[in-house]
C-alpha positions in Angstrom: 3.0 -5.3 -247.2 3.5 -1.5 -246.6 5.5 -2.5 -243.5 7.8 -4.7 -245.5 8.5 -2.0 -248.1 9.2 0.5 -245.3 11.7 -1.9 -243.7 13.4 -2.3 -247.1 13.8 1.4 -247.4 15.3 1.7 -243.9 17.8 -1.1 -244.6 18.8 0.4 -248.0 19.3 3.8 -246.5 21.4 2.3 -243.7 23.7 0.5 -246.2 24.1 3.7 -248.3 25.0 5.6 -245.1 27.5 3.0 -244.1 29.2 2.9 -247.6 29.4 6.7 -247.6 31.0 6.6 -244.2 33.5 4.1 -245.3 34.4 6.2 -248.3 34.6 9.3 -246.2 37.0 7.5 -243.9 39.2 6.6 -246.8 39.2 10.2 -247.9 40.2 11.4 -244.5 43.2 9.0 -244.5 44.3 10.3 -247.9 43.8 13.9 -247.0 41.3 16.7 -247.2 41.0 16.7 -251.0 38.8 14.5 -253.0 39.9 10.9 -253.4 40.4 9.0 -256.7 40.3 5.2 -257.4 44.1 5.2 -258.1 44.6 6.5 -254.6 42.4 3.8 -253.2 44.3 1.1 -255.0 47.5 2.5 -253.6 46.5 1.6 -250.0 48.4 -1.2 -248.3 45.5 -3.6 -248.4 45.5 -3.6 -252.2 49.3 -3.5 -252.8 49.9 -7.3 -252.3 47.2 -8.3 -254.6 48.0 -5.7 -257.2 51.7 -6.6 -257.4 50.9 -10.1 -258.7 49.0 -8.7 -261.7 51.1 -7.8 -264.7 50.9 -4.2 -265.9 50.2 -3.5 -269.6 53.5 -1.7 -270.0 55.4 -4.6 -268.5 54.0 -7.4 -270.8 57.0 -9.4 -272.0 57.3 -9.4 -275.7 60.2 -11.5 -277.2 62.2 -9.6 -279.8 62.7 -12.6 -282.0 61.0 -15.9 -282.8 62.5 -19.1 -284.2 60.4 -21.7 -286.0 61.8 -25.0 -287.0 60.1 -26.6 -290.0 59.6 -30.1 -288.5 56.4 -31.6 -287.1 55.9 -32.1 -283.4 54.9 -35.5 -282.0 51.2 -36.2 -281.3 52.1 -38.4 -278.3 52.9 -35.5 -276.0 50.6 -34.8 -273.1 49.0 -31.4 -272.5 51.2 -28.9 -270.5 54.3 -31.0 -271.4 57.0 -29.5 -273.7 56.7 -30.4 -277.4 58.9 -33.1 -278.8 60.2 -33.2 -282.4 61.8 -36.1 -284.2 64.6 -35.4 -286.6 66.5 -37.6 -289.1 70.3 -37.9 -288.8 72.0 -35.7 -291.4 68.8 -34.3 -292.9 68.6 -30.5 -293.4 65.9 -28.7 -291.4 65.0 -25.1 -291.7 65.0 -22.7 -288.8 63.2 -19.4 -289.6 64.7 -16.4 -287.8 61.8 -14.0 -287.4 61.9 -10.4 -286.2 59.2 -10.1 -283.6 59.8 -6.6 -282.3 57.0 -4.0 -282.0 57.3 -0.6 -283.4 60.0 1.3 -281.5 61.4 -1.8 -279.7 65.2 -2.1 -279.5 66.0 0.8 -281.9 69.7 0.2 -281.3 69.7 -2.9 -283.5 67.6 -1.3 -286.3 69.6 -1.5 -289.5 72.4 -3.5 -287.8 73.4 -7.2 -287.8 73.0 -9.6 -284.9 74.8 -12.8 -284.1 73.0 -16.1 -283.4 74.6 -19.3 -282.1 72.7 -22.5 -282.7 73.6 -25.5 -280.5 72.6 -29.0 -280.0 72.8 -29.8 -276.3 71.6 -32.4 -273.9 68.1 -32.1 -272.5 68.8 -34.2 -269.4 70.4 -32.2 -266.6 72.5 -35.2 -265.6 74.2 -35.3 -269.0 74.6 -31.6 -269.1 77.0 -31.8 -266.2 79.3 -34.2 -268.2 78.7 -32.6 -271.6 82.3 -32.0 -272.3 83.3 -35.6 -271.6 80.4 -37.0 -273.6 81.2 -34.8 -276.6 84.9 -35.6 -276.4 84.1 -39.3 -276.4 81.8 -38.9 -279.4 84.6 -37.0 -281.2 87.0 -39.9 -280.5 84.6 -42.5 -281.9 83.7 -40.3 -284.9 86.9 -38.5 -285.9 86.4 -35.7 -288.4 82.6 -35.5 -287.8 80.6 -32.7 -286.3 77.4 -33.0 -284.2 75.9 -30.0 -285.8 76.4 -28.4 -289.3 74.9 -25.6 -291.3 73.7 -26.4 -294.8 75.0 -23.2 -296.2 73.7 -23.6 -299.9 70.1 -24.0 -298.6 70.3 -21.2 -296.0 69.1 -17.7 -296.7 70.2 -14.4 -295.3 73.0 -15.6 -293.1 76.4 -13.9 -293.2 79.9 -14.8 -291.9 79.1 -18.4 -290.8 81.6 -19.9 -288.4 82.3 -23.3 -286.9 84.9 -23.9 -284.3 86.8 -27.3 -284.5 86.8 -27.5 -280.7 83.0 -26.8 -280.5 81.5 -29.7 -282.5 77.9 -29.0 -281.4 77.6 -25.3 -282.2 77.5 -23.0 -285.3 77.2 -19.2 -285.4 76.4 -16.6 -288.0 75.3 -13.0 -288.5 72.0 -11.9 -289.9 69.8 -8.9 -290.4 66.5 -9.0 -288.6 64.9 -6.7 -291.3 65.6 -9.3 -294.0 64.2 -12.8 -294.5 66.6 -15.3 -292.8 66.5 -19.1 -292.7 69.2 -21.3 -291.3 69.2 -25.0 -292.4 70.8 -27.3 -289.8 72.0 -30.9 -289.9 72.3 -33.0 -286.7 74.7 -35.8 -287.1 74.5 -37.5 -283.7 71.7 -39.9 -282.8 70.0 -40.1 -279.5 71.1 -43.7 -278.8 74.8 -42.9 -279.1 74.8 -41.5 -275.6 72.9 -44.3 -273.9 75.0 -46.5 -271.5 73.6 -49.8 -272.8 73.9 -50.6 -276.5 72.1 -53.9 -277.0 69.5 -52.7 -279.4 66.0 -51.3 -278.6 67.3 -48.9 -276.0 65.6 -45.6 -275.5 67.6 -42.7 -276.9 68.3 -39.5 -274.9 66.6 -36.3 -275.9 68.5 -33.3 -277.1 67.7 -29.6 -277.3 68.1 -27.2 -280.2 68.9 -23.8 -278.7 69.4 -20.5 -280.4 71.1 -17.6 -278.6 71.1 -14.1 -280.2 73.5 -11.3 -279.3 74.1 -7.7 -280.3 77.3 -5.7 -280.5 78.7 -4.0 -277.5 80.7 -0.8 -277.3 83.8 -2.5 -278.6 82.0 -4.0 -281.6 81.9 -7.6 -280.1 78.7 -9.6 -280.2 78.4 -10.3 -276.5 75.3 -8.4 -275.3 72.6 -11.1 -275.0 69.2 -10.3 -276.6 67.2 -13.5 -276.7 67.3 -17.3 -276.3 64.9 -20.0 -277.2 65.0 -23.8 -277.5 63.0 -26.9 -278.2 63.2 -30.6 -277.4 64.2 -33.1 -280.1 65.2 -36.7 -280.6 67.4 -37.7 -283.5 67.1 -41.1 -285.3 68.9 -42.8 -288.1 67.8 -41.8 -291.6 64.0 -42.3 -292.1 63.7 -43.3 -288.4 62.0 -40.1 -287.4 59.3 -40.6 -290.1 58.7 -44.1 -288.8 58.5 -42.9 -285.2 56.1 -40.1 -286.2 53.9 -42.6 -288.0 53.9 -44.9 -285.0 52.9 -42.2 -282.6 50.1 -41.1 -284.9 48.8 -44.6 -285.2 48.9 -45.0 -281.4 46.9 -41.8 -281.0 44.3 -42.9 -283.5 43.6 -46.0 -281.4 42.9 -44.0 -278.3 39.4 -42.9 -277.4 38.2 -39.4 -277.8 38.4 -38.8 -274.1 42.0 -40.0 -274.0 42.9 -37.9 -277.0 41.9 -34.8 -275.0 44.9 -35.3 -272.7 47.4 -35.0 -275.6 48.6 -32.1 -277.7 47.8 -32.1 -281.4 50.7 -32.5 -283.8 51.8 -29.2 -285.4 53.5 -28.9 -288.8 56.2 -26.7 -287.3 58.0 -26.4 -284.0 58.2 -23.1 -282.2 61.2 -22.7 -280.0 60.2 -21.4 -276.6 62.1 -18.8 -274.6 64.8 -20.0 -272.2 67.9 -18.9 -270.4 71.0 -18.3 -272.4 73.4 -21.2 -272.6 76.2 -20.7 -270.2 79.7 -20.3 -271.7 81.4 -21.7 -268.7 84.1 -24.5 -268.3 81.3 -26.9 -267.4 79.5 -26.2 -270.7 80.5 -27.4 -274.1 83.2 -24.7 -274.5 86.5 -25.7 -273.0 89.4 -23.3 -272.9 91.9 -26.1 -272.2 90.7 -29.2 -274.0 91.8 -32.5 -272.5 94.5 -34.4 -274.3 92.9 -37.7 -273.4 89.3 -38.3 -274.5 86.9 -39.6 -271.9 86.2 -42.9 -273.7 89.8 -43.8 -274.5 91.9 -46.2 -272.4 94.0 -44.1 -270.1 97.7 -44.2 -270.6 100.0 -45.7 -268.0 100.8 -43.0 -265.5 103.8 -42.6 -263.2 101.9 -44.2 -260.4 102.7 -47.9 -260.4 100.2 -50.6 -259.7 100.9 -52.3 -256.4 102.1 -55.9 -256.5 99.8 -58.6 -255.2 102.3 -59.5 -252.5 102.1 -56.0 -250.9 99.9 -57.5 -248.2 102.8 -59.6 -247.0 104.1 -58.4 -243.6 107.7 -58.7 -244.8 107.1 -56.5 -247.9 107.5 -52.8 -247.6 106.4 -51.1 -250.8 107.4 -47.6 -251.9 105.3 -44.6 -250.9 103.8 -44.2 -254.4 102.6 -47.8 -254.6 101.0 -47.6 -251.2 99.3 -44.4 -252.0 97.8 -45.9 -255.2 96.5 -48.9 -253.3 94.8 -46.7 -250.6 91.1 -46.9 -250.6 89.2 -43.6 -250.9 87.6 -42.9 -247.4 84.3 -41.3 -246.9 86.0 -38.7 -244.7 88.3 -37.6 -247.5 88.2 -33.9 -248.2 87.8 -32.4 -251.7 91.6 -32.0 -252.0 92.3 -35.5 -250.9 89.6 -36.8 -253.4 91.3 -34.9 -256.2 94.7 -36.4 -255.2 93.1 -39.9 -255.2 91.7 -39.4 -258.7 95.1 -38.3 -260.0 96.9 -41.2 -258.4 94.5 -43.7 -259.8 94.7 -42.3 -263.3 91.4 -40.4 -263.5 93.0 -37.0 -264.2 90.5 -36.3 -267.0 87.7 -36.2 -264.4 89.3 -34.1 -261.7 87.6 -30.9 -263.0 84.3 -32.8 -263.3 84.5 -33.9 -259.6 86.1 -30.7 -258.4 83.5 -30.2 -255.7 83.1 -33.8 -254.7 84.3 -35.1 -251.3 85.1 -38.7 -250.6 81.6 -39.3 -249.3 80.0 -37.7 -252.4 82.0 -39.9 -254.8 81.3 -43.1 -252.9 77.6 -42.4 -253.0 77.5 -42.7 -256.8 76.2 -46.0 -258.1 77.8 -48.0 -260.9 75.0 -46.8 -263.2 75.8 -43.2 -262.2 79.5 -43.6 -263.0 78.8 -45.3 -266.3 76.4 -42.5 -267.3 78.9 -39.8 -266.3 82.3 -41.3 -267.4 81.2 -43.7 -270.1 81.3 -47.5 -270.0 85.0 -48.1 -269.8 86.1 -45.5 -267.3 82.9 -45.7 -265.4 83.4 -49.4 -264.6 87.1 -48.8 -263.8 86.3 -45.9 -261.4 83.6 -48.0 -259.7 86.0 -50.9 -259.2 88.7 -48.5 -257.9 86.2 -47.0 -255.4 85.2 -50.4 -254.2 88.9 -51.5 -254.1 88.2 -54.5 -256.4 91.6 -55.9 -257.2 92.4 -58.4 -260.0 91.7 -61.9 -258.8 94.9 -64.0 -258.9 95.0 -67.0 -261.1 96.8 -69.1 -258.4 97.4 -68.7 -254.7 100.1 -70.7 -252.8 101.3 -70.5 -249.2 105.0 -70.7 -248.5 107.2 -70.7 -245.4 111.0 -70.3 -245.3 113.2 -72.6 -243.4 116.6 -71.6 -242.2 119.1 -71.3 -245.1 121.7 -74.1 -245.5 125.3 -74.0 -246.8 125.2 -77.7 -247.6 125.5 -78.8 -251.3 122.3 -79.4 -253.3 122.5 -83.1 -253.7 121.2 -85.1 -250.7 120.2 -82.0 -248.8 117.7 -82.8 -246.1 116.1 -79.8 -244.4 115.4 -80.1 -240.7 111.8 -80.1 -239.5 108.6 -80.9 -241.3 105.0 -80.4 -241.0 103.7 -77.3 -239.2 106.4 -77.0 -236.5 110.1 -76.1 -236.5 112.6 -78.1 -234.6 112.4 -75.7 -231.7 108.6 -76.1 -231.5 107.9 -72.7 -233.0 105.0 -72.9 -235.6 105.9 -72.0 -239.1 104.5 -68.7 -240.5 103.3 -68.9 -244.0 103.0 -66.1 -246.5 100.5 -65.9 -249.3 101.9 -65.7 -252.9 99.4 -64.5 -255.5 100.3 -65.4 -259.1 98.8 -63.4 -261.9 100.9 -65.4 -264.4 101.3 -69.1 -264.0 105.0 -69.3 -265.0 108.1 -70.3 -263.1 109.7 -66.9 -263.3 106.7 -65.4 -261.6 107.1 -67.8 -258.7 110.8 -66.8 -258.3 110.0 -63.1 -258.5 107.2 -63.3 -255.9 109.4 -65.3 -253.5 112.2 -62.8 -253.9 109.9 -59.9 -253.1 108.1 -61.5 -250.2 111.3 -62.8 -248.5 113.7 -60.0 -249.4 115.9 -62.2 -251.6 117.8 -60.5 -254.4 116.1 -61.6 -257.5 119.2 -61.7 -259.6 120.8 -64.2 -257.2 118.2 -66.8 -257.8 119.5 -69.3 -260.3 116.9 -72.1 -260.2 113.7 -73.1 -258.4 113.3 -76.8 -257.6 110.6 -78.9 -256.0 111.6 -81.8 -253.8 110.1 -85.0 -255.1 109.9 -88.6 -254.0 113.0 -89.9 -252.2 114.3 -86.4 -251.9 115.1 -85.8 -255.6 114.9 -82.2 -256.8 112.7 -81.5 -259.8 113.2 -78.3 -261.8 110.1 -76.1 -261.5 108.9 -75.4 -265.1 105.9 -73.4 -266.4 104.0 -76.6 -266.9 104.6 -77.7 -263.3 103.3 -74.3 -262.1 100.2 -74.7 -264.2 99.5 -78.0 -262.5 99.9 -76.6 -259.0 96.7 -77.0 -257.0 95.2 -73.7 -255.7 96.2 -72.9 -252.1 98.9 -75.4 -252.0 101.4 -75.2 -249.0 105.2 -75.3 -249.4 108.2 -75.1 -247.2 111.3 -73.8 -248.9 114.9 -73.5 -248.2 117.8 -72.0 -250.0 121.2 -73.6 -250.9 124.2 -72.2 -252.5 124.8 -72.9 -256.2 127.5 -75.4 -257.1 129.8 -72.6 -258.5 129.2 -70.5 -255.4 127.5 -67.8 -257.5 123.9 -67.3 -256.5 121.4 -69.7 -254.8 118.8 -72.3 -255.6 115.3 -72.4 -254.0 113.9 -75.7 -253.1 110.2 -76.2 -252.5 108.9 -79.2 -250.5 
């Protein structure tokens, strides 16, 4: 037993000697003087670990806090952002609280600050097209705003302003030293920005964001101080109360173990810190608002729609028509893609797709384009990218025989069937009729075969025993699809113009 105790003393003395030696080594590295713990922590081996720990003096303390008096949903999982349901048009209080410590930001003590409250999209995908989405909403709801201040109920706000071109933002001045509450009303509902509107669709979430600024040297409120936001969904009147009740009933049916995975519902919503909202051309502010809303039918531009007979080998369209009918190629550069958008009457989206090449634009699905451009323009852009032309109502195939100077009555054209008299096979051209009228037949024949349209007097069809029947609208409507015709031209009886005879 004595031997064991002696061994313990030897081991203990050895450990003490080793520790002293290690400390003496540290002291020699630092210098001849006595070492301190702060000097030890300054060694390279401790720097990496120490840098990840926040210092007391660097603890971030927000200068303001914004609290919205609306309950959060109980159906939100832990570690997820809170979600608050609001009723359309109902006034909700946002308390503007001064959260500064003693001595923080003395430059704003006794001075006013400016806050801008916005309702913006939560989904990043919709944020990219926010200007188009809001312009479309404005077009469908003329005279309405997405966000308003209930000034009679608000307390402590000064110089409230709303810009007619910024329907989703309000701004005001307030004194942090005084009680301030801004009552807001959100007039848009979450389902107004969903691509499908058949009822029962899931609405898109919004964000309420508050950005606060102080005055700069020129007295303008542009120096950013603080920003915070929260996630919301807006329902028709009383819809938020029903949704809150539904979520609460669902949570009551869950087991105690399942409830532990969800956040409790709070009576108020605290806006969490975030980055300031960018006042850039891609944001809701637009220095040059578009003259054509995104959801309106585009006006007819200078670019003409190519005729359906442009595929005919004898037809040479003008350069503008050919440019419009060109399909966007994956190899198209950004500049070529911009030109294609302009030529196809998508000028309101050139800025939105300013960084898209042909390949980028062609990768977008139909659902993507509807989400970005709205239903009408999204489908139109998708069809243009896929070169989907309007299906003709009737297709006929025609071939021209040699013109004859014989009179109309009793004229018998030479050759029949598929060969000419010289044995050369006839070449037929497709005529696509969008309108099933006789004038459309004459116009398309003139274009395909380079016949002056004003010289065509009548179009006839050769009937039994060689008689000539006037082609009327009713006859065209009874043509069978993909019928084949030979035709020849004869001079009119008065010598002014020609007649066309189909057989």
